[in-house]
C-alpha positions in Angstrom: 122.8 164.3 179.5 125.7 166.4 180.4 126.0 168.2 183.8 128.7 170.5 184.9 129.6 168.5 188.0 133.0 170.0 188.7 134.9 166.7 188.4 138.3 166.7 187.0 139.5 164.3 184.2 141.2 162.2 186.8 138.6 160.0 188.4 140.4 159.9 191.8 141.2 163.6 192.0 138.4 165.2 194.1 138.1 168.3 196.2 135.5 169.5 198.7 134.3 172.4 196.6 133.5 170.1 193.8 131.5 167.7 195.9 129.6 170.5 197.6 128.6 171.8 194.2 126.9 168.5 193.3 123.1 168.6 193.4 121.3 166.5 196.0 120.1 163.9 193.4 123.4 163.6 191.5 124.4 160.5 193.2 121.1 158.9 192.8 121.1 159.9 189.1 124.5 158.4 188.5 123.5 155.2 190.2 120.4 154.9 188.1 122.3 155.5 184.9 124.9 152.9 185.9 122.3 150.3 186.7 120.4 151.1 183.5 123.6 150.9 181.4 124.4 147.4 182.9 120.9 146.1 182.8 120.2 143.5 179.9 117.8 144.8 177.3 115.3 142.3 176.2 115.2 141.9 172.4 113.2 139.5 170.4 113.6 138.3 166.8 110.9 136.9 164.8 111.6 134.7 161.8 109.4 135.5 158.9 110.6 133.8 155.8 114.1 134.8 154.5 114.1 138.1 156.4 114.0 139.1 160.1 112.1 141.8 161.8 112.9 143.4 165.2 110.5 143.9 167.9 110.4 146.6 170.5 112.3 145.9 173.7 110.0 144.9 176.5 109.8 147.1 179.5 112.1 146.3 182.4 111.9 147.3 186.0 113.6 150.5 185.0 111.4 151.7 182.2 111.4 151.4 178.4 114.6 150.7 176.5 116.2 153.5 174.5 115.8 153.5 170.8 118.2 154.7 168.2 117.6 157.5 165.8 116.2 155.2 163.2 113.8 153.4 165.5 115.8 150.2 165.8 116.5 148.6 169.1 120.0 147.6 170.2 121.0 145.1 172.9 123.8 146.7 174.9 125.0 143.6 176.6 125.1 141.6 173.4 127.0 144.4 171.7 129.4 144.4 174.6 129.9 140.6 174.6 130.1 140.1 170.9 131.8 143.2 170.0 129.4 144.0 167.2 125.7 144.4 166.3 123.1 142.0 167.7 120.7 142.1 164.8 120.9 141.4 161.0 121.8 144.3 158.8 122.2 147.1 161.5 125.2 148.6 163.3 125.3 150.3 166.8 125.6 154.1 167.0 129.0 155.5 166.8 130.7 155.6 170.3 128.2 153.2 171.8 130.8 150.5 172.3 133.4 152.8 173.9 130.8 154.2 176.3 129.6 150.8 177.3 133.2 149.7 178.0 133.8 152.8 180.2 130.6 152.2 182.3 132.2 149.8 184.9 135.0 152.3 185.5 132.5 155.1 186.0 130.5 152.9 188.4 133.6 152.2 190.4 134.5 155.9 190.5 131.1 156.9 191.7 131.2 154.2 194.4 134.6 155.5 195.5 133.3 159.0 195.8 130.3 157.8 197.7 132.4 156.1 200.2 134.6 159.2 200.5 131.5 161.3 201.2 130.3 158.9 203.7 127.3 157.6 201.8 126.2 154.4 203.5 126.7 151.1 201.6 123.1 150.3 201.8 122.2 153.3 199.8 124.2 151.9 196.9 122.3 148.6 196.8 119.5 148.2 194.4 116.4 146.1 194.6 117.5 143.7 191.8 121.1 142.9 190.7 121.8 143.4 187.0 121.3 140.3 184.9 124.0 139.0 182.6 123.3 138.7 178.9 122.1 135.2 177.9 123.0 135.5 174.2 125.8 133.3 172.9 128.1 135.0 170.3 129.1 131.8 168.7 125.5 130.8 168.2 124.7 134.2 166.7 127.7 133.9 164.4 126.7 130.4 163.3 123.1 131.7 162.8 124.4 134.6 160.7 126.6 132.2 158.7 123.6 129.9 158.0 121.5 132.9 157.0 124.2 134.1 154.6 124.4 130.6 153.1 120.7 130.4 152.7 120.7 133.8 151.1 123.5 132.7 148.7 121.5 129.5 147.8 118.4 131.5 147.2 120.3 133.9 145.0 121.7 130.9 143.0 118.2 129.4 142.6 117.0 132.8 141.4 119.8 133.0 138.8 119.1 129.4 137.7 115.5 130.1 137.3 116.3 133.2 135.3 118.7 131.2 133.1 116.1 128.4 132.7 113.4 130.9 131.8 115.7 132.5 129.2 116.5 129.1 127.8 112.8 128.2 127.5 112.1 131.5 125.9 114.9 130.8 123.3 113.6 127.3 122.7 110.1 128.6 122.2 111.3 131.1 119.7 113.4 128.5 117.9 110.4 126.2 117.7 108.2 129.0 116.5 110.7 129.8 113.7 111.0 126.2 112.8 107.2 125.8 112.7 106.9 128.9 110.5 109.6 127.5 108.2 107.9 124.1 108.1 104.6 125.8 107.2 106.2 127.7 104.4 107.9 124.6 103.1 104.6 122.7 103.3 102.8 125.4 101.4 105.6 125.5 98.8 105.5 121.8 98.3 101.7 121.8 98.2 101.8 124.4 95.5 104.5 122.4 93.6 102.4 119.3 93.9 99.3 121.1 92.8 101.1 122.5 89.8 102.6 119.2 88.9 99.2 117.6 89.2 97.6 120.2 87.0 100.4 119.7 84.4 100.0 116.0 84.5 96.3 116.3 84.2 96.6 118.6 81.2 99.2 116.2 79.6 96.9 113.3 80.1 94.0 115.1 78.6 96.1 116.1 75.7 97.2 112.5 75.3 93.7 111.2 75.5 92.6 113.7 72.8 95.5 112.7 70.7 94.7 109.0 71.1 91.1 109.7 70.2 92.0 111.4 67.0 94.4 108.7 66.1 91.7 106.1 66.8 89.3 108.0 64.5 92.0 108.3 61.9 92.8 104.6 62.1 89.1 103.7 61.7 88.8 105.9 58.7 92.0 104.4 57.2 90.7 100.9 57.9 87.5 101.7 56.0 89.4 102.9 53.0 91.8 100.0 53.2 88.9 97.5 53.3 87.3 99.2 50.3 90.6 99.2 48.4 91.1 95.6 49.3 87.7 94.6 48.0 88.4 96.5 44.7 91.8 94.8 44.3 90.4 91.4 45.1 87.7 91.9 42.4 90.2 93.1 39.9 92.5 90.2 40.6 89.6 87.8 40.3 88.6 89.2 36.9 92.2 89.1 35.6 92.8 85.5 36.7 89.5 84.2 35.2 90.6 85.0 31.6 88.5 86.4 28.7 84.9 85.9 29.4 83.2 83.4 27.0 80.1 84.6 25.2 77.1 82.3 25.1 76.4 80.6 21.8 73.0 79.8 20.3 72.5 76.2 20.4 71.9 74.7 16.8 69.3 72.1 16.3 71.2 69.0 15.6 70.1 66.8 12.7 68.8 63.5 13.8 70.7 61.7 11.0 74.1 63.3 11.8 76.5 62.4 14.5 76.3 65.0 17.2 79.4 67.2 17.5 81.6 66.8 20.4 81.5 69.8 22.7 84.6 71.3 24.3 85.1 70.0 27.8 85.3 72.3 30.7 86.2 71.6 34.3 84.3 68.6 35.5 81.5 69.5 37.8 81.3 66.1 39.4 77.7 66.6 40.5 76.1 63.5 39.0 74.4 65.2 36.0 75.4 65.0 32.4 77.0 68.1 31.0 74.8 68.0 27.9 71.8 68.5 30.1 73.1 71.8 31.4 73.2 75.1 29.6 76.6 76.6 29.7 76.4 80.2 30.8 79.2 82.6 30.8 80.6 83.2 34.3 80.9 86.9 33.6 77.3 87.1 32.6 76.2 85.3 35.7 78.4 87.4 37.8 77.1 90.6 36.3 73.5 89.5 36.7 71.8 90.4 40.0 71.5 87.5 42.3 68.1 86.5 43.5 67.9 87.1 47.2 65.3 86.6 49.8 63.4 89.9 50.3 63.9 91.6 53.6 61.1 91.4 56.2 60.4 95.1 56.0 59.5 94.9 52.3 57.0 92.0 52.7 57.4 91.3 48.9 56.9 87.9 47.4 58.7 86.3 44.5 56.5 87.1 41.5 58.8 86.7 38.5 58.8 83.2 37.1 62.2 83.5 35.7 63.6 84.2 39.1 62.9 80.8 40.4 66.0 78.7 41.3 65.3 76.2 38.6 65.2 78.8 35.9 68.6 80.4 36.6 70.4 77.5 38.1 73.8 77.2 36.5 76.6 75.0 37.8 79.2 77.4 36.4 78.5 79.5 39.5 80.2 76.8 41.6 83.1 76.9 39.3 83.5 80.6 39.6 83.1 80.4 43.5 85.9 77.9 43.7 88.1 80.0 41.5 87.4 83.0 43.7 88.5 81.1 46.8 91.7 80.1 45.1 92.4 83.7 44.1 91.8 85.0 47.6 94.1 82.4 49.1 96.8 83.3 46.6 96.4 87.0 47.4 97.1 86.4 51.1 100.5 87.7 52.2 102.5 86.7 55.3 101.9 90.2 56.8 98.2 89.7 56.4 98.3 86.3 58.0 100.3 87.7 60.9 97.7 90.4 61.4 94.9 87.9 61.3 96.7 85.8 63.9 97.1 88.8 66.2 93.5 89.6 65.9 92.6 86.0 66.8 94.7 86.3 70.0 92.9 89.5 70.9 89.6 87.7 70.6 91.0 84.8 72.6 92.1 87.1 75.4 88.7 88.8 75.6 86.9 85.4 75.5 89.1 84.1 78.3 88.6 87.2 80.4 84.8 87.2 80.0 84.5 83.5 80.8 86.9 83.6 83.8 85.4 82.5 87.1 86.1 84.0 90.5 88.6 82.3 92.7 86.4 82.5 95.7 83.6 80.1 94.6 84.8 78.9 91.2 81.4 79.2 89.6 80.5 82.9 89.3 82.1 84.7 86.4 84.1 87.8 87.3 81.9 90.2 85.2 78.8 88.7 86.7 80.2 89.3 90.2 81.2 92.9 89.3 77.6 93.6 88.4 76.7 93.1 92.1 78.9 96.0 93.2 78.5 99.8 92.8 80.6 102.7 93.9 79.2 105.0 96.7 79.5 108.0 94.4 77.6 106.4 91.6 75.1 103.9 93.1 73.1 103.7 89.8 76.1 102.3 87.8 77.4 98.8 88.2 81.1 98.1 88.2 80.7 95.8 85.3 79.1 98.6 83.3 82.1 100.8 84.0 84.5 98.1 82.9 82.5 97.4 79.7 82.5 101.1 78.9 86.3 101.3 79.1 86.8 98.0 77.3 84.8 99.1 74.3 87.6 101.6 73.6 90.4 99.1 74.1 89.1 96.5 71.6 90.2 98.7 68.7 93.9 98.0 69.5 95.5 95.8 66.9 98.4 94.7 69.2 97.3 92.1 71.6 100.0 93.1 74.2 98.9 96.7 74.1 95.3 95.5 74.5 96.2 93.5 77.6 98.1 96.4 79.0 95.1 98.7 78.6 92.8 96.2 80.1 95.0 96.0 83.2 95.0 99.8 83.4 91.2 99.8 83.3 91.0 97.4 86.3 93.8 99.3 88.2 92.0 102.6 87.6 88.8 101.1 89.0 90.7 99.7 91.9 92.2 103.1 92.7 88.8 104.7 92.5 87.4 102.1 95.0 90.3 102.7 97.2 89.7 106.5 97.3 86.0 106.0 98.1 86.9 103.3 100.8 84.9 100.6 99.0 87.0 97.4 99.4 84.5 94.6 98.7 85.4 94.4 95.0 89.2 94.1 95.4 89.2 90.3 95.2 87.4 90.4 91.8 89.8 93.0 90.4 92.8 91.0 91.6 91.5 87.9 89.9 91.1 89.7 86.6 94.6 91.3 86.7 96.2 88.0 87.7 94.6 86.3 84.7 95.9 88.9 82.2 99.4 88.8 83.6 99.4 85.0 83.6 98.4 85.1 79.9 100.8 87.8 78.9 104.6 88.0 78.8 106.7 89.9 81.4 106.7 93.1 79.4 103.0 93.7 80.2 103.7 93.5 84.0 106.7 95.8 83.6 104.5 98.3 81.7 102.0 98.6 84.6 104.5 98.7 87.4 104.4 102.4 87.9 100.6 102.3 88.1 100.1 99.1 90.0 102.7 99.2 92.8 101.4 102.3 94.7 97.8 101.0 94.6 98.9 97.6 96.0 101.0 99.2 98.8 98.1 101.4 99.8 95.8 98.4 100.0 98.2 96.3 102.0 98.8 99.2 104.5 95.1 99.2 105.4 95.6 95.9 107.2 99.3 95.6 107.9 100.0 99.1 109.2 97.6 99.0 112.2 99.1 95.6 113.2 102.7 97.1 113.1 101.6 100.1 115.1 100.0 97.9 117.8 103.1 95.7 117.9 105.3 98.8 118.6 102.8 100.0 121.3 101.9 103.1 119.3 98.2 102.2 119.4 96.0 100.1 121.6 95.6 96.4 120.6 91.8 96.9 121.0 91.8 99.0 117.8 92.8 95.9 115.8 89.5 94.3 116.8 87.2 97.2 116.3 84.2 96.6 114.0 85.5 98.9 111.3 89.0 97.3 111.2 87.6 93.8 111.2 85.4 94.8 108.2 88.5 96.0 106.4 90.4 92.8 107.3 87.6 90.7 105.9 87.3 92.5 102.6 91.0 92.9 101.8 93.1 89.8 101.1 96.7 90.9 101.9 98.2 87.6 100.7 96.6 88.0 97.2 97.9 91.6 97.0 101.4 90.5 97.9 101.2 87.7 95.3 100.4 90.2 92.6 103.3 92.4 93.8 105.6 89.3 93.6 104.4 88.6 90.0 105.3 92.2 89.0 108.7 92.0 90.9 109.7 88.7 89.2 108.7 90.1 85.8 110.9 93.1 86.4 113.9 90.8 86.9 114.1 90.4 83.2 115.4 94.0 83.0 117.9 95.6 85.3 116.4 99.1 84.7 112.9 97.7 85.4 113.9 96.0 88.7 115.7 99.1 89.8 112.7 101.2 89.1 110.5 98.7 90.9 112.5 98.9 94.2 112.6 102.7 94.0 108.8 102.6 94.2 108.9 100.6 97.4 109.3 102.7 100.7 111.6 101.3 103.4 108.9 101.1 106.0 106.8 98.7 103.9 109.0 95.6 104.2 109.9 96.5 107.8 106.2 96.6 108.9 105.5 93.3 107.2 108.4 91.7 109.0 107.0 92.3 112.4 106.5 89.2 114.5 102.8 90.1 115.0 102.1 89.9 111.2 100.5 86.7 109.9 103.0 84.1 108.9 101.8 84.0 105.3 102.3 87.8 104.9 105.9 87.5 106.3 106.6 84.6 103.9 105.3 86.5 100.9 107.5 89.5 101.8 110.5 87.3 102.0 109.8 86.0 98.5 109.5 89.6 97.2 112.8 90.6 98.9 114.7 88.0 96.9 114.3 90.2 93.8 116.0 93.1 95.5 119.5 91.5 95.5 121.1 94.0 93.0 124.8 94.6 92.4 124.9 97.8 94.5 121.9 97.6 96.8 119.7 95.3 98.9 116.0 96.0 99.5 114.3 99.3 98.7 116.5 101.9 96.9 116.7 105.5 97.7 117.0 108.3 95.2 120.6 109.3 94.2 120.1 112.7 95.7 119.8 111.2 99.3 123.3 109.8 99.2 125.0 106.5 100.0 124.7 106.9 103.8 120.9 106.9 103.7 120.9 103.7 101.5 123.3 101.9 103.9 121.1 102.9 106.9 118.0 101.5 105.2 119.8 98.3 104.4 121.1 97.9 108.0 117.5 98.3 109.3 116.2 95.7 106.9 119.0 93.1 107.7 118.7 93.7 111.4 115.0 93.0 111.2 115.6 89.8 109.2 118.2 88.5 111.7 116.0 89.4 114.7 113.3 87.1 113.3 115.7 84.2 113.9 115.0 84.5 117.7 111.6 86.3 117.8 108.6 83.9 117.9 105.8 85.1 115.5 102.5 85.3 117.3 99.4 87.4 116.6 98.2 90.1 119.0 95.4 88.8 121.2 92.1 90.6 121.6 92.1 92.3 125.1 88.3 92.3 125.3 88.2 88.5 124.9 91.4 87.0 126.5 89.9 83.5 126.6 89.8 83.2 122.9 93.4 83.9 121.9 94.3 83.7 118.2 96.1 80.6 117.0 99.8 80.8 117.2 102.0 79.1 114.6 103.4 75.7 115.4 107.1 74.9 115.7 107.2 73.5 112.2 105.8 76.7 110.7 108.2 78.8 112.7 111.2 76.7 111.6 110.1 76.8 108.0 109.9 80.6 108.2 113.4 80.9 109.7 114.8 78.5 107.1 113.3 80.8 104.5 115.1 83.8 106.2 118.4 81.9 106.1 117.9 81.2 102.4 117.2 84.9 101.8 120.4 86.0 103.6 122.4 83.4 101.7 120.9 84.8 98.5 122.0 88.3 99.5 125.5 87.0 100.1 125.9 85.7 96.5 127.0 89.2 95.4 130.1 90.9 96.7 128.1 93.9 97.8 125.6 91.8 99.8 128.4 89.6 101.3 130.3 92.7 102.5 127.1 94.3 104.0 126.3 91.1 106.0 129.8 90.8 107.3 130.0 94.4 108.4 126.7 94.4 110.4 127.0 94.5 114.2 124.4 91.9 115.1 124.3 89.6 112.1 127.1 87.2 112.9 126.3 87.1 116.6 122.6 86.3 115.9 123.6 83.6 113.4 125.9 82.0 116.1 123.1 82.1 118.7 120.6 80.6 116.4 123.1 77.8 115.4 123.7 77.0 119.1 120.0 76.9 119.8 119.3 74.5 116.9 122.3 72.2 117.8 121.2 72.1 121.4 117.6 71.2 120.4 118.9 68.1 118.7 119.9 66.7 122.1 117.2 68.3 124.3 114.3 67.2 122.1 115.6 64.1 120.3 113.8 62.7 117.2 111.2 65.5 117.3 108.8 65.9 114.4 110.8 69.0 113.4 114.1 67.1 113.3 114.6 67.4 109.5 113.8 71.1 109.6 116.2 71.6 112.5 119.0 69.8 110.6 118.3 71.8 107.5 118.5 75.0 109.4 121.8 74.0 110.9 123.3 73.2 107.5 122.0 76.5 106.0 123.4 78.6 109.0 126.8 76.9 108.9 127.1 77.3 105.1 126.2 81.0 105.4 128.8 81.7 108.2 131.5 79.8 106.3 130.7 81.6 103.1 131.0 85.0 104.9 134.2 84.0 106.5 135.9 82.8 103.3 134.5 85.6 101.1 135.5 88.4 103.5 139.1 87.5 104.8 139.1 90.5 107.2 136.0 89.2 109.1 136.8 88.4 112.7 134.0 86.3 114.0 135.0 86.5 117.7 134.9 90.3 117.6 131.2 90.1 116.6 130.2 87.9 119.6 130.4 90.5 122.3 126.9 91.9 121.4 125.3 88.5 122.3 125.2 87.4 125.9 127.5 84.4 126.2 128.4 84.7 122.6 131.9 83.3 122.9 130.6 80.2 124.8 127.8 79.6 122.3 130.4 79.9 119.5 132.7 77.3 120.9 130.0 74.8 122.0 128.1 74.9 118.7 131.1 74.7 116.4 132.8 72.0 118.5 129.7 69.8 118.5 129.4 70.2 114.7 133.2 69.7 114.1 133.2 66.4 116.1 129.8 65.2 114.9 129.4 61.6 113.7 126.0 62.4 112.0 124.3 59.4 113.6 120.8 59.2 115.1 120.5 62.5 117.0 122.7 64.3 114.5 121.2 62.6 111.5 120.7 65.1 108.6 123.8 67.2 109.3 125.8 67.3 106.1 129.5 66.4 105.8 130.2 69.9 104.4 128.7 71.4 107.6 131.1 69.4 109.7 134.1 70.3 107.6 133.1 74.0 107.6 132.8 74.0 111.4 136.2 72.3 111.8 137.9 74.7 109.4 136.6 77.8 111.3 137.6 76.3 114.7 141.0 75.3 113.4 141.6 78.9 112.1 140.3 80.6 115.3 141.7 78.5 118.2 145.1 78.5 119.8 147.1 75.3 120.1 146.2 75.0 123.8 142.5 75.4 123.2 142.7 72.9 120.3 144.4 70.3 122.6 141.7 70.8 125.2 138.9 70.2 122.8 140.6 67.1 121.5 140.8 65.7 125.0 137.1 66.4 125.5 136.1 64.8 122.2 138.7 62.2 122.1 136.2 59.5 121.1 135.2 61.5 118.0 131.6 61.7 119.1 129.8 64.7 120.2 128.1 65.1 123.6 
């Protein structure tokens, strides 16, 4: 508040008139204002999350603290000490700082005037001295800095969350668009497949109709040909027999005359005199109706006396029958004999198939066993009836190979139908029948059914092998392998027999380059990979290795991809296959145990079986290396050489750690095979650096030196018996080419005696 107190601007320039004009309480008012201005105002801050709120200043001994125009409280002493606002986000009123700084001077001026006027000193004392401010400006600045940093951090987190939300939104939109595109592509492919299926079905129906018409036409032609053949045979028979002889009336010979000598005919050689027989013309006898036994339906007896055998017996009939046989034999041509031979083979094939017995018991015939099975969709029809119905149409084929092919198609069609209806009990019988036909027929029959048979065999094997592979890769629980449904499937499907049939077809296709190429285009890449898992039965792995031997082509190994996929996809598949094969050199095959019955673990293969399998793998890799393409692929692989060196070192070490073991011969054979393969790769690919391939194997360089040095200085006696001289020479040649002179001298000092350690 402003009062007209009469003071001049100079605080020490006073006069009496000015002092007399002061009110009585002016001094008291000035003192109160001075004390109130210097008194610390209590201010409290409450922390509530990231923001701060201000509380009202508490009441002091001199009343309630002043508030600003906007209702916020300011701490005068703090503003004075810090030279700025005492709360976050607010500033003191304009002129507040300057007035606060001028307060001490005003107080001193008032005190001087009081002493001049004679005011006692006690009147200037107050009950309580002013308290100094307790706020530390440095702490407040540090607190403000921390709050600013916290605010900046929170702002960054908000921005990060916004960016993350935007990214997630974009990914969601991208995934949605991809899903829609995939759905459209799926629908398009489904429509294409449906259209292709409809076209194939229509073509098959048209083909069946055409074949039916051809069969009917062939039957009609055969009937005409048989009729014409009979007419021609009769005509030839009449022509070859000459002019028919008319019968003469026998003259009564005179008893006094010498009987006339009759013209001789062909001797009958039946023990009777020719004079006792009546010579009857063959043509007359042939034209006469032969006496035949009446049919049962007529119930007629022989009543005519002249129809008795004695009345019409004529030995000329035997003469004419023999002549007829001669004429028929003379009319046979080589083509006719060839057709008769083919027909005989047809009947031989059918007879063999009908009498073939099951491989399971060796007593029951295949068709008898098929009569005990029915499809779920047609329980009233036996499988044997379905086969007989299809075979009745196949018998009309004149070519025995075409007949065998159609019979195989009949059994494969029934197999496919059982597969679609999940009826697996009859698979063993169908396999027996197909194996019999393919063993009886040439390779061309197996090649002809490849496109039909291979997908069915693969689908059947997958029912057993695919769950084992998924459990081995931890995609499914091992308990699923021992569920009742899966054990029923495993008991009804013989995977080894299916793979044997696949091997027969593959080896048959080796007779034609186009056929074997088409065969391996039908095999997907995951089929051999899942059968080469260590959890698969040893017999299944061995059968798959035999089948893979047929895939060593001039430009590919294993399954072939279509040309449209490109060369890179083919090389990737080959790399996966060869890596899996070399990995089996260190993996120990063992079946997956049943988690519900851990005490009854399945039988694991013995060391002899494992070594036999690994030796088979080495032979397969060696077979791949016989072609320039396969040799280059093996040498370029990252892990192949290193794994071969590791396996070689393990086998050489086992000769000394387990001396004269039962598997000694297999161990020596595996050492010879491994060393031959490494040496062949080294000599066939001059750019191959074996040492550069050892870094992927822990301790690869050490294993390389130890294994090759032991072989190079081997004396092939007792513990090393069975190692071939070619193996020792190959190891020495590789060492000699890869070691420095200093390393070579060191090895000679170690093996100075010429024996290995």
